[in-house]
N, C-alpha and C positions, 0 to 999 in steps of 0.2 A: 649224484643227481640232486639229493636233498640239499646239499651245501649250495649247489648252483641256484636252486629255487630260493634259498634264503638270501643269496646275494641279489638275485633278481628282485625279490620282494623288498629288500632293503633299498635298492635303487629306486623302486617305484614310490616308496614312501619317504625318500630322502628330501630334505628341505628344498634342494635345487629342483627336483622333479615337481614338487608342489608349486614352486614359483613359476615353472614353465607351464604347468597346467593353467594357472591363473592368467598368465600372459596370453596364452592362446585364447582363452575365454574372453578376456577384455579386448583383445585385438579383433575378434569376431564381432563383439558388441560395437566396436568403433566402426567397422565396415557397415554393419547394419544401420547404425546411427546416420552415417552420411548418405546411405541409400534412402533412408526414410525421412531425413530432416526436411527435405524439400516439400514433403507432403504434410508436415506439421504446420498448420496454418497459425500465423501469429495471433489471430483472434480466437483460436480454438486449440489450446495446447493440452487438452486432457486426453491425449492419445497414448495412454500407457506409459511405459518406461521411456520411450523416445521423447514424449512431451515433458516428462520430469527432467530428463537430462538437458533438454533444450532450455528449460527454466533455469537450471543451474548455470548454463552457458550465459544466459542473460544476466544473472546475478553476478557472474564473474566480470562482465563488462562494467557493471556498476562499480564494482570494487576497484577495477583498474582505472576507471575515470577518477575516482576519489584519490587513488595513489598519485595519479598524474597531477591532480590539483587544478585550480583555475588557470586560465590562460588569457592573454590579452586579446581583445576583439578589435575589429576595424572601427574607424571613427565616422563611418557614413551611415550607421544605423542607430536608431533611438526609439524609445517608447514614449508615445504621447499619452500621458496618464491622467485618467479621471481618479485622482487620489484624494486623500483626506483634506488637503489644503484647497483643492479645487471645489470639493463639496462644501467646505466651510465658506469659501469666497463666493461661489456662484449660486449655491443652493443645493437642496436635496436632489439626488439623481432619481429618475431621468430628468434632464434639463429640457427646456424649450428648444426645439430643433434649430431655431434661428441662432441660438448660441453656438451650436456646433458649426453652422454655416459661417458665422462670423470668425470662429477660430480657424476654419479651413482657409477662408479668404486671407486672413493675416499670415498664416503659414506660407501660402503660395506667394504672397506679396514679398515675403522675405526670402524667397528662393528655394522653398522645400521642393525636393525632387518628386516625392510620392508620399501619399498617406493611404495605408491599407487599414481597413476597419475590422477589428475583432469585436464589433458592435453591430447590432441589427436594429432597424427601425421598421418593424413588421406590422405595427398597428398604427392607424391614423392618430395623430395627436389631437386632443380635445381643443377646440377653438371656442372660447367663451363668446366671442363676438358673433360667431356663426349661430350659436344657440339663441342669442338675443335677436339676431336678424330673422331667424326662422319663426320665432314667436311673433315678432312685429309683423312679419309678412302675412302670417295667418290671420292677423287682426285687421288686415285690409289697409294698413297704413302704407302710403307710397309717397311720391313726390320727393322734395328735398331731404326729408328725414330718412326715408328709405334709401335714397342715394348715398347719404352720409354713412349710414349703417353698412351698406353693401361695400363701400370703399374701405371702411374700417375692418370689415370681415376679411377682405383680401389682404390688407396690410398685416393682420394678425394670423394669417395662415402660415404657420411655421413649417408645415410640410412642403408647401409651395416654395418657401424661401430655401429650404434645404435642397429640394429637388433642383432649383435653379442653380444653386452652388455646385451640386454634383454635375450638372450639365456643363456649367461654365468651365470646370476643371476636370472634365471627363477623362482626359488623357493622363491625368496624374492621380486618379483616385481608384482604389479597388474597394468596392462595397462588400460588406459581409453577408453571408448566408449560412444556413445550416440545414441538415436533413434529419428526420426523425427515424425513419425506417432503415435499419442497418443490417438487415438479415443477409445471410450469405449467398442468396440467389442460387441455390442448388435445385433449380426446377427442371422439369422436362423441357425439351426444345420448344414445343408448341407453347408452353406456359411462358417461357422466357420471351419468345417472339411476341406473344399477346401483351405482356406487360410493357414491352417497348411501345406497342401501339397505344396503350392506355396513357403512358407518359406523354407521348406526342400530342395527346388531346388536352393535356393539363394546362392551366394558366402559367405554371412555372416554365413549361416548355416554350410558350410564347414569349415569356420575359427573357429567357436565356437566348432565344433565337435572334433577338435584335442586338445582341452584344458581341464583342470580339472575344472569343474564347482563347485565342492564341495557342490552340492545340491542334496538331495535325495527326490524327489517329488513323493508321492504315491497318485495319483489321481484315486481312485477306482470308480469314477463316469463316467469315459470315456467309452462309449460303444465300444464293439469290432467291428473292421472292418476287414473282411476277406482279406487275402493277395492278392487273385485274384482280388478283387475289387480295392485294392490300386493300383495294376498294371494297371488296366483298366483306372482309373482316372488319374494316373500319365502319362500314354501314351497319354491320351486326352489332357492334358496340354502341353505336348511336341509337339504334332501335332499343337495345337493352336499357340504356340510360333513359330514353323517353318513356319506356314502360314503367320504370321505377318512379319517375317524376309524376306521371299521370296517376299512379296508384297512391302516391303520398299526398298529392294536392299542393296548393300554393303555400309556401312557408309563411307562418304568421309572425315570426320573430327570428332573431339571430340564432337562438338555440335550435329552432326548427331547421334552419339552413345547415347547421353543422350535422344534425342527425340525418338529414336528407343526403348530404354529401357522403357521409359514412356508409349509408345504405347503397348508394350508387357504386362506391368503390368496392364494397364487398361483393355486390352482384357482378360487377365487371371482372373482378379477380376470380370469382367462382367460374365464370364463363371461360376463362383462359385455359382451364384444364382440358377442355374438349373442343376448343374452337376449330381446330384444324380437321376434326372428324365430323363435326356437326353438319358441314355442308358438302360432305364427300359425294353424295348422290347427285346433287345439283351441279357441282363443279365437274364431275366426271362427264355429265351429259353435255355440258357446254365447254369442254376442254379445248376443242378446236378454236373457239373464240379467244381463249386465253393464249394459246400458242401463237395465234396470228399477230398478237401485239408484241411478241418477243423476237429477238434476233435468232434466226434459224441456225446460224453458225455456232452459237453457244448454248442455246436452249434446246435440248434434244430429249425431252421427256414425253413419251408417247401417251402416258396416262397421268392422271392426278396422283394415283397411288405410287407411281414410279417417282414422281417429284417428291412426294411426302416422305418416302423411304430414304431418298438421298438427303433430303433436308434434315432428317433426324440423325443420319449417320455423320453428317458434316457439321452438326451443331455441337461444339465442344463447350464444356463448362468453363467459366471465366473466373480466374483467381483474383481479379482486380476487385477491390471492395465495392459493394453495392450500396447505393443511397437512394432513398425515395422520400415522398412526402415532404417536399422542399418548402422551406420558409424563407422568403425573400423580403426585401424592402417593399414598402407600399408602392403601388403603381405611380402615385404622384411623385415619389422620390426617385423611383427606378427608371422613369421614362427617358431621362437624359443620360443615364449611366451607361458607360461603355464597357466597364470591367467589373465583374463580380467573382468572388471566390468563397468557398465554404471554409469555416473555421472549426469544424468538428475535430475533436481530438480523441484518438482511440487509446485506451489504456490496455496494457497487458493484463493477464489474469491476476497478477499480484497487485494491480492498481497503479503500476509505474508507467509513466510515459517515456518510451525509449525511441519511438519512431514517429514519422509523419507520413501519412498516405498522401502522395503528391497529387494523385487523381482518384476520383471515384467515378462510377458509372451509374446511370439510370437507364435501364434498357440497353440500347447500343449507343447511347450518347455519353460523352466523357466530359468531366468538369475538373478544373484545377483547384488545388488547395491554396490557402491564403499565402503561404510562403513562396510556393512556385509562381503563383500569379503576380505577386509583388515584384519578384525578380524579373519576370518576363516583361511586365509593363514598364518598369523602371529603365530597362535597357533596350526596349523595342525588339525583343527576341520572340522566338516561337519554339515550342517544345513538341517533340515527336517521340512517343514511347515506342520502344522496340518490342513488338508483340510476336511471340512464337508459340508453337505447340509443343508441349513436353509429353512424349509418349509414356514416360514413367508414371507421371501423375495424371495423364490424360486430361490435361487442362491447358487453357491458354494462359500465358504468364508473361511478365515483363522482365527484361534483363537490365535495361537502362533507359535513360531519356537522352535523345540527341537535341542539343540546343543550337538553333541557327539564328543568324542575324537576318531580320526581316528586310533590311535594305540591300545587303549584298548576297544573301543566301548562303553565306559561308558557315561552316560548322564552328561554333564557338567552344563548346565543351560537351562532355557527356556526364550525366549524373548517375552514379551507380545506385541501384536500389535492389530490394529483394524481389522475389517472384510476384509479389502483389503490388509492386510500384511504391513500396514504402522506403523512405530514407531513414537509416539509423542515425539518430541525432548525435553529433559530436558536441556535447554540451560544453560551453565555455566555463561553466562553474555554477555556483549558487545564484540566487536572484541578484538583480542590479549589476550584473556584469556589463550590461548595456546602459547607457545614460537614460535617466527618466526626466522628461520635461513635463511639468504640470500644466494642465489646461489653464489653471489660474494665471500662471506666468505668461502663457501664450496670449491670453486675452487682455492682460494688463497693458497699460500705456507706458510702463517703464521700459527703457532700452535694455535693461539687464534682466537676467533670469537666473534662478537657482536650480542647478542640475544635481541629481543624485546618481552616484555610480560607485561601484567597487574599484578601488585603485590599489596598486601595490606600493607598500611603504618600504623603501629600501633599508630603513633603519631597523624596523621590527621584522623584516622579511616576511610580512604577512599581507594578505589582501584585506582591506578594511572598507566599510561603507562610509562614504564621505559626501558632503555637499559642497559645491563651489559655485561662485558667481561666474557667469559668462555673458558676453555680448549677445543678445538674443538673435539679432540678424545674422551674425557670423556663425553662431551655432546651428541655426536652422538651414542656412544656405546649403543646397545640394544634399540634404539629409533625406533618407528614406525612413519614414515613421510607420510604426504600427500603433494604432490608437486602440486603447483598451482600458478597462476599469481595474484599478488596484486598491481603491479605498476599501477598508475593512467592512465586510458585510455585503458588498455588491460585486466582488470579483471571485472567480473560481480558483480555489487552491488545488494544486496538482502535486502528485508525487513524482519526483525525478531522481536519477541516480545520486544527485548531490544534496537534495533537500526534500523534506516531506511536504512543506507548505510553500509551494512555488507558484508564482503568478502564471496562469495559463497562457496569457498573452505573450509572455517571454519565451514560451516553448516555440512559438512561431518565429520569434526573432532569432533563436538559436538555429533553427532549420534554415532560415533565410541567410544567416551568416555563413553556414556551411556551403550553401549553393553559390553565394557570391564570391567567397574566398576559395572555394574548391578544396576545403579541408575535410573531405569526406572520409568516412570509414569504408574500407574495402576489405574483401576477403581474398585469400590466396587462391588462385585458379586451380592449383593441383593439390589442395589440402586434402581432399577425399582420398587421394592415393598416397600422399606423403605421411599423413598421420598414422595409418596402420603400420607402415614401415618403421616409423619412429617408435611406436609402441612395442613392436617386436624386438628391436635392437635394445631399447632401454630396459625392457622386461628381462631379457637374457642376462644383461650385465648386472642388474640389481638382484636377480635370483641367485646368481653365483656369489656376489659380494655379501648379501645379507645372510646367506647360509653359513658363512664362515666367520663373520664378525660377531662379537659379543653384543649384549643388549645395549650398552652405552654407545659403542662405536657404530652399531647398526642405526641407532637413533640419530647420531651425528650425520651419518651418510644420508639417511632419509630426509633429515631436515635440510642438509646442504643441497640435495637434489631438488627438493621443493622450492627452496629459495632461489636456486640457480635457474630453474625453469621459469619462475615468476620474473626474475631479473632480466633474463634474455628476452622473454616476451615483451616486457614493459619497455625496454630500452631499444630493442632492435625491430620490434614489430608494432606494438600498440601505439607508442608515441609517434610513430610515422604513419598512423592511420590504418594499419593492417590488423584486422581482428581475426584471430584464430580461436578454435575451441580448446582453450588451455585446460579445460576440465579433464580431458582424457589423460594426459601425462600425469596430472596431479592425482587423479583417481587411481592410476596404475601404481604410482609410487606409494600412496597411502595404503592401498589395498595390500600390496606386497609386504610392506613393513609390518602392518598390523597382523596379517594372516601368518607370515613366517614367524614373527615374534610369538604369537599365540600358539602356533604349532610347536615351536621349540619349547615353549613353556610346558605344554602338556606332555611332551615326550622326555624332557630333560629334568623336570622338577618332581618326578615321582617320589624321589627319596625324602621329600619334605612331608609326605602324607602322614607317615608315622609320627613325626615330630608334632604336626598339627593336631592329630588325634590325642596325643598325650597332653599338650598344653590346654586344649579346649576344655578339659575337665576342671581346670583351676582358674582360668581367666576368661575374659570375654573374647569372642571370636575376632573382634577388631584388634585387640592387643596381640593375638596370635599372628595375625597377618602382618602387623608391624614388626614383630620379632623376626618372622621369616624373611620379610623383604629388606629390613634394615636392622641387622643385629646390633649395630653400633648404638642404636637408640635405647638399648636397655642398660646402658652405662649410667652412672650417677650424673645428675644434672638434667637439664631440660632445654626447651626452646620456646620462643615467644610465638604465640599463634592466636588468631581470632576465633573464639569458640562461643558456644551457647551453653551456659551452666544451668542445671536443673536441680532444684531442691523440692522434695515433697515431705510432708510430715503429717502424722496422724493427730487429729485434734483430741485433746483430753486423754492422752494415752496413760498418764499417771493414774487417773481415776479408774480407767478400764483395768489397769494392772492390779489395782487394789481389790477388784471384784473377782479375780480369777486366781486359781492356784498356779504355781510355776509351770506345770506341765501343760495345762490348758492355755496359759498365756503364750507358751512357746509354740503350740500348734496354731493358735490364732495368728501369731506374727508370721509364721512360715507360710500359712495359707494366703496371707496378704502379700508378703514380699515376693514370693515366687512368681505369680502372674505379673506383678508390676515390673519385676526385673526383666521378664520375657518381653514385655512391651518396650522397654528401653532398648533391648538388643534388636528387636524387630525394626526399630526406627533408626538403626545404625548408631545408637548411642553407646557410650562406654560407662560401665558402672564404676564409680570411684570408690564408694564405701557405703556401708550401712552404719547409721548412727542410732542404735536402738531401733526405734520405729521409723526413723527418717531415712530417706534415700537421697544420695547425692550422685549425680551423673553429669556427663558433659557430652556434647555433640560437636563433631568436626575434627576429632583426633582419636586415635593416632592416624587414621586415614583421613586425609584432608578432602573436604568437599564443600562447595559453595553454599548449599542450601541447608546448612546445619540448623539455622533458626527455624526453618519450616518443619524439619524433622522433630525438633524439640517441642514445638507447639502441637504437632500431631500426636506426639507421645503423651503430652499432658492431657489432651482431649480424650485419647483412648484410655488413659488411666481413669478418668471420671466415668467412662462407660463401664469399664471393668469394675469400678467401685460399686456401681448400682447392682451389678450381679452379685458381688460379694455381700452387700448389705442384705439382699433378699435371702441369700443362703444362710447368713448368720442369724437372721430373724427366725428362720425355720428351725435352726439348731438351738435357739434360745441364748445365743451369744450376744454380747453388747454390740450395738450399732456403732460403726466407726465412720468418721468423716476425715477428709484430708484437705490440706492447702498446698498449693504449688507456686513456686517462684521461679521466674525465668529471666536471665540477663545475658546479653551478648556483648563481648568485649575482648580486649587483649589480655591474655593470661600467660603464665609460665606453665608449660605442660611437659611431663617427662617422668622418667623412673627416678623418683626422689626418695630419700631416706638415708639410712646409714649403711655401713659396709655389711651389716648382718641382716637388716630388714629393709626392704625397699617396697615402694608402692607406686604404681603408675597413677599420677594424680595431677591436679591443677591447683595453682596458687595465684593470688592477686586480688586487687580491689574488686574486679568484676565478679569474683567468686563470693566475696563478702556481701556485695549488693544483692546477688541472687538469693542468698540466705535470708537477708532482711526482708526482701520482697515476699518470700514465703510466709514469714510471720505477719506481714502487714495485712494479709487477707482477713485476719480477725477484725481489723478496724473497719473494713468495708463490707463484711458479710459475703465476700467473694470466695472463689475456690482457686482461680488461676490469675496471678498478677505478673505482668511482664514490664520490663523497663522500656523506655522510648527507643533504646538502641536495638532491642529485639523487634519492637513494633516496626521500625523503619525497614527491616528486612522482610517482614511478612504481611505488611498492610494490604498488599494486592491480592493475597490468597486467603486471608482469614478475616473473620468478622471480629472486630475489637471495638472497645470504646475507651476513651481517655477518662480516668476516674479522679486524678488529682495530680498536684505537683507536690513532691515531698522532699524534705531535706533530711537524709538519714544521719544518724549519729556519727560524728567524726568527719562529716563532709560539709563544705561551705556551699557549693552549688547545688541547686535543687534538681530533681530528676522527675520527668513526667512518667507517670505509670498508667498502664492500660490493663483493662480486664479482657482476657481472651474468652470469647463466647463460643465460636464455632468456626468450622472451615467451610468457606464458600457460602452456600445458601442457608437462610434461617427462616422460620415461620414469619408471616406478616406481623403478628403481634409483637414479636421480638424487634422487628425492624421499626415499627411504630414507637415502641418503648424507647429504643436507642435514639430515635429522631427527637422525641420530646426531651429526653435526658440531655442530649447534646445542646439543645436550645437553652435549656435551663442552666446547663454548665457554663455556657457562654455568658448568659446574664449574670451568673454568680461571679465570674471573674471580672465582669464590668461593674460590679457592685449594684446591679439592678435587682434588688432582692425580691420585690413584688412580682415582676414578670418571671423571675426564676421560680418562685413559689408556685405560680400557675403552671409553668411547664413541668415541674417535677410532679405536681398533682395529677396532671394529665398522664404522665408516664405511669404513675402508680394506679391510675384508674384502669389501665390496660393490664399491667402486671403488678398486682397488689403486694407481692412478696419480694419486690426488687429492693434489696437492702441498700444499695448505693443511692437510689433515688430517695429512700427514707432518710438516709444520712444527710443528704444535701437539702432536703426539705427542712430538716431540723436546723441545719446551719443557717439557712435563709431566715427562718423564723427568729432564731437567736440574734442574727445581725440586724433584723428589722427593729428589734427591741433595743439592742445595744450595738451600734455599728462598730466595726473594727477601728483600731488606732490608725492615725495617719501613717502612710508608708506601707500599709498592708499590701502584700504582693500575692496573696492567694496561696502561699506555700504552706503545707502542713509539715510541722517539724516532728520527726520521730524522736521520742525521748529515750527509747530503749532499743536494743539490738533485736 
């Protein structure tokens, strides 16, 4: 029985069993992910583990897009750019709106199919002639002079000119708009209903109502509200607004109007929380009058409370993004406009734009985004979102958009979206994949134009930004333009999968390209069932294979599995527009390999424990690990590696040794070297040797790690902290005070077990080692404690506070090296920051041979920190050079005469 239990226990802890346990756990996580992913709102991904995994899924899409690389776009889309050349030619933005009108007229004369504006004209443009006319009019001047001024005022009314141009080309223009309030609209049913009433009273609603929206939204889940009730609630809101206006009084200026409007909106929205119950008694009493106006076949609510209960039960939350507080073009410009769309762009939580919301809603009204509206207007199409109720999320959501031809009524295509009506953008590549036409070229009289675009160079096999001449009329004919600003300083930079600084206007172009060409990203319809099955089969195979393969072949199998998964997805799915959650098989493969390898290490490497304990008594722990992991490395010879070398030395140790007897000197040295060595080991350093009172160490070997320069700097700073403690202790004991200097340098060295057949030492050799030693000694020149080379500074400049102190040419070297003082890690007191600022200013003047400004800067630095020896040194140098300037050809380099 005991033997059977041992076999059973051995099976339960066998690597295959461990792999199967992990497979079951990850498969269950996959099932849970697909069940919950639909409830993870793209704008709110902080919902625990599911949200984190969804974020990794999005990052994987970015990575796959970059692997795919740029791709060619259609030739019927372009960006009409307010670029640097346009600003230099026409003038500072914003321009007079008659300039925009003139540009539109020219574009449509040359056959442009459509212009959609990622620009808004929400404020009236100042008319100087109007101001003069108003002043003249108040002075009582009339007659011919007044008539001339009135005529001039009308001619200079650029808003009127732009409005007339919008009206003239209304069928070919999509005006821009945006909204400010983007909250998720998770209100109670009565609040949602009331906010819809508030919107319908707004100026924005009146402006939208006279336009062609080109959206047919059939929301069959909206509960019916009797007209009599609508009138009651609308009147209640009107009364509430009137009360606020009466209490506030007549606005005296523009600011008062804004304050009043804010008060009205707040009061109306506060009313929304209880509006359906505020009138319960009155409505119940007159319910028969309400019922009499409704169809008795469909309206069968005996009481107001019965209707209200049904209203609440049938009012489902809406997952479609909510927008409010609309900003539109001025009434003068908008009155002849037939088509408007919003250009808001929503970022994911990491700041990346990956999708476009094709529609948003305000109350129960729906509005199209710029990309969708441009597509619909350019082709005379209509869009109908497919709205359904999801019992899992208990929300209304969208599955796709049906696009129909307005002339024939035929279905043209369907646009796949997520549940919120967002289109995942299949980016063509980085910026300028679409041609850029400058407004300057559009307005010029030249028949030619210069167009900017990324093109594929067959010789270099790369996409490159180029400019080329085109015949303007030929280029513009039948083009769909999105107009936006790209000049530096006036356009919005966005983060996309391809690029961190990407013109926001071009995100609309990419979405429009996807819609027009049909190159959408789609999901596999049965992925939620197929992925867990794939996980189970893959996990079983890998658990068996990794349990019997060695470390090397296990790594080969895991790497091959990862690369194979990525290759299959990229070539057979992603490049064909199918997006799957590839993170799950990658997560499974990585987890199984790491877990099983670690588990086998713990169970199969116990025999190394005694060896490790033995060697740790004699060498650093890092070398022990190198010996255990790679026994071949302890042979004679070495390897080339990039490391950071550390030298520290006690100042004036010869003088100290003369004051102490040998036994006291030995105790002092041991009490100093022991904690300093522990600091080296704590920061993953390797002790090379002691040279009397000096310590030589290096970081980055035998265990290779990238941040060795950071660890070396941290070790140096911690050594100074420990030094202060030792100095206080020595002072109490009556021992001499010691001080140290430290030199750091990063570079390529030879590292390994070197020496003779009888004596070996794990050490480093090379020029980088010599430079570190000389930097330690150069501290004496500058009164510093830690000096590093420019090569170390390059690795740590983002994490440590340093300052450049000189350019030096060490003995035996031709090229100078910049040296830096290491001050602290991360934050320092404000006095130190100010001292460094003035020092750096003086340092710059010094190298520019501006001795007097340099003197002033260094003096200011010393006024803050009087004991700053480096500032004192440069103050003296500037004073000397003022009296006796350096020879011609002086390059500011200090030459070290000694080692």
